C-alpha positions in Angstrom: 65.1 -15.1 148.4 65.5 -18.0 145.9 66.5 -21.6 146.3 70.1 -20.9 145.2 70.5 -18.2 147.8 69.1 -20.5 150.5 71.5 -23.2 149.5 74.4 -20.7 149.6 73.4 -19.4 153.0 73.1 -23.0 154.3 76.5 -24.0 152.9 78.1 -20.8 154.2 76.5 -21.3 157.7 77.9 -24.8 158.0 81.4 -24.1 156.8 81.5 -20.9 159.0 80.1 -22.7 162.1 82.9 -25.3 161.7 85.3 -22.6 163.1 83.4 -22.0 166.3 84.5 -25.1 168.2 88.2 -24.3 167.5 87.7 -20.7 168.6 86.1 -21.8 171.8 88.7 -24.4 172.5 91.6 -22.0 171.8 90.0 -19.4 174.0 89.3 -21.7 176.9 92.7 -23.4 176.8 94.6 -20.1 176.1 96.8 -22.2 173.8 97.2 -21.8 170.1 100.4 -23.8 169.7 98.9 -26.3 167.3 97.5 -23.6 164.9 99.6 -22.7 161.9 100.3 -19.0 161.7 101.0 -19.2 158.0 97.8 -21.1 157.2 95.6 -18.8 159.2 97.3 -15.7 157.7 96.7 -16.9 154.2 93.2 -18.1 155.0 92.2 -14.7 156.4 93.6 -13.0 153.4 91.7 -15.4 151.1 88.4 -14.9 153.0 88.9 -11.2 153.0 89.2 -11.3 149.2 86.1 -13.5 148.9 84.3 -10.9 151.1 85.3 -8.1 148.7 84.2 -10.2 145.7 80.8 -10.8 147.4 80.4 -7.1 147.9 81.3 -6.3 144.3 78.9 -8.9 142.9 76.3 -8.1 145.6 76.0 -11.8 146.6 74.4 -11.9 150.1 75.4 -15.6 150.9 79.0 -14.9 149.9 79.1 -11.7 151.9 77.5 -13.1 155.0 79.5 -16.3 155.1 82.8 -14.7 154.5 82.2 -11.8 156.9 81.5 -14.2 159.8 84.3 -16.6 158.7 86.7 -13.7 158.6 85.7 -12.7 162.1 86.2 -16.2 163.5 89.4 -16.9 161.6 90.8 -13.5 162.6 90.0 -14.3 166.2 92.1 -17.5 165.9 94.9 -15.6 164.2 94.8 -13.1 167.1 94.9 -15.9 169.6 97.9 -17.4 167.8 99.7 -14.1 168.1 98.5 -13.4 171.7 98.9 -16.8 173.4 102.6 -17.4 172.9 103.5 -20.9 174.0 
């Protein structure tokens, strides 16, 4: 693994981890009223496309970061649809 890949994995880890507090807060409070359905829908689509791109170019940091980000963002999108306020 080279320095560029390590940098990519570090950057992807930090930006992905940023979603974790929101997922936990939304899950604990059972409220997603302050989350934007449109924003998370578009965000999930964009992250999905980045994931496909990463797979095509075989870029491990892009694949790893976007796979985990897609799972976390999709969880928030699910909560938004499930926890009707």
